[in-house]
C-alpha positions in Angstrom: 22.4 -14.0 5.7 22.9 -10.3 5.0 20.0 -8.7 3.0 21.4 -5.3 2.3 20.0 -4.0 -1.0 18.9 -0.8 -2.7 16.0 -0.1 -5.0 17.4 1.6 -8.1 16.5 2.2 -11.8 17.8 -0.7 -13.9 21.0 -0.1 -15.7 22.5 -1.9 -18.7 24.9 -3.6 -16.4 22.0 -5.2 -14.5 20.2 -6.7 -17.5 22.1 -10.1 -17.5 21.5 -10.8 -13.8 17.9 -9.5 -13.9 17.1 -11.7 -16.9 18.6 -14.7 -15.1 16.6 -14.0 -11.9 13.3 -13.6 -13.7 13.7 -16.8 -15.7 14.8 -18.7 -12.5 11.7 -17.3 -10.7 9.3 -18.3 -13.6 10.7 -21.8 -13.7 10.7 -22.3 -9.9 7.6 -20.4 -8.8 5.2 -21.3 -11.7 6.3 -24.9 -12.4 3.2 -26.3 -10.7 0.9 -23.9 -12.5 1.8 -24.1 -16.2 3.2 -26.8 -18.5 7.0 -26.8 -19.3 6.4 -25.5 -22.9 4.5 -22.5 -21.6 7.2 -21.8 -18.9 9.8 -21.8 -21.7 7.7 -19.4 -23.7 7.3 -17.0 -20.8 11.1 -17.1 -20.2 11.7 -16.0 -23.8 10.1 -12.7 -23.0 12.9 -12.0 -20.5 16.1 -12.7 -22.4 18.7 -10.0 -22.1 17.7 -8.4 -25.5 14.0 -8.5 -24.7 14.6 -7.1 -21.2 16.7 -4.3 -22.8 13.7 -3.5 -25.1 11.4 -3.5 -22.1 13.7 -1.1 -20.2 13.5 1.4 -23.1 9.6 1.3 -23.1 9.1 1.0 -19.3 10.5 2.3 -16.1 12.1 -0.7 -14.4 13.4 -0.7 -10.8 15.6 -3.5 -9.4 16.3 -4.6 -5.8 20.1 -5.0 -6.0 22.6 -6.3 -3.5 26.4 -6.1 -3.9 26.3 -9.3 -6.0 22.8 -10.0 -7.3 19.5 -8.8 -8.5 16.9 -9.8 -5.9 13.8 -8.5 -7.6 12.4 -6.2 -10.3 9.2 -4.2 -10.9 8.1 -2.1 -13.9 5.8 0.7 -14.8 4.5 1.1 -18.4 1.9 3.8 -18.8 -0.4 3.1 -16.0 0.3 -0.6 -15.8 2.4 -2.7 -13.4 4.6 -4.9 -15.5 7.4 -7.3 -14.8 7.1 -7.9 -11.0 9.3 -10.7 -9.7 11.2 -11.4 -6.5 13.7 -14.3 -6.6 12.3 -17.3 -4.7 15.5 -17.2 -2.6 14.5 -13.8 -1.3 10.7 -14.0 -1.0 9.1 -13.2 2.3 11.8 -10.7 3.3 9.9 -7.5 2.4 11.7 -7.0 -0.9 8.5 -7.1 -3.0 7.0 -4.5 -0.6 10.0 -2.2 -1.0 9.8 -2.6 -4.8 6.1 -1.9 -4.8 6.5 1.2 -2.6 9.1 2.5 -5.2 6.7 1.7 -8.0 3.8 3.5 -6.3 6.0 6.5 -5.6 6.8 6.7 -9.3 3.1 6.3 -10.3 2.3 9.2 -7.9 5.0 11.4 -9.4 3.4 10.8 -12.8 0.0 11.9 -11.4 -1.6 8.5 -12.1 -5.0 7.9 -10.5 -5.1 4.2 -11.0 -2.8 1.4 -11.9 -3.7 -1.8 -13.7 -2.1 -5.2 -14.2 -2.6 -8.7 -15.6 -1.6 -11.2 -13.0 -1.1 -14.9 -12.8 -3.1 -17.0 -10.3 0.0 -17.2 -8.2 0.4 -13.4 -8.2 -3.3 -12.5 -7.5 -3.1 -12.9 -3.7 0.1 -10.8 -3.6 -1.5 -8.0 -5.6 -4.6 -8.1 -3.4 -2.2 -7.7 -0.4 -0.9 -4.5 -2.1 -4.5 -3.1 -2.5 -5.4 -4.3 -6.0 -9.0 -5.5 -6.7 -9.8 -8.1 -9.4 -12.0 -6.5 -12.1 -12.0 -9.4 -14.6 -10.2 -12.3 -16.2 -8.4 -12.4 -19.5 -8.1 -15.6 -21.5 -4.8 -16.1 -23.4 -3.1 -18.6 -25.6 0.6 -19.2 -26.2 2.2 -22.1 -28.0 -1.2 -23.6 -28.4 -1.8 -23.7 -24.6 -4.7 -21.8 -23.1 -4.5 -20.1 -19.7 -6.1 -17.2 -17.8 -4.8 -14.1 -15.9 -6.6 -11.8 -13.5 -7.2 -8.2 -14.6 -6.7 -6.1 -11.5 -6.6 -2.4 -10.6 -5.8 -0.2 -7.7 -6.9 3.4 -7.1 -3.9 5.5 -6.1 -4.6 7.6 -3.0 -2.6 10.8 -2.5 
């Protein structure tokens, strides 16, 4: 399988495929972590119209091949947001390349640290990228309680 792709800022033409990839990733990667109702609620955050709104408030980069969106990462203020790699392409270094682009953007903005709220599944991945857990945030959606890790990374220049 050929894995030629580029990391580029998201464009309007990418929104449909990016939305589909994110929702597929949520359903497939988190199905053993959260109930179905909560997964459906998470997916609503990434419809094309909602992703379009995010793209206006955040800097989003996509890993894009000739035919598909393989992954996405976003920077809003000093926060890592919207970081997904399709399950079909995980383990191939795409998340690493997305994160390198994200960190490059953070450095260009002169940020000293970056923060995130991450799921239990994402926590070890973020630790691999140098984040440290600094707390836990308790949340509730559609009457279902869950927790995310609050993590931060100091940016070294």
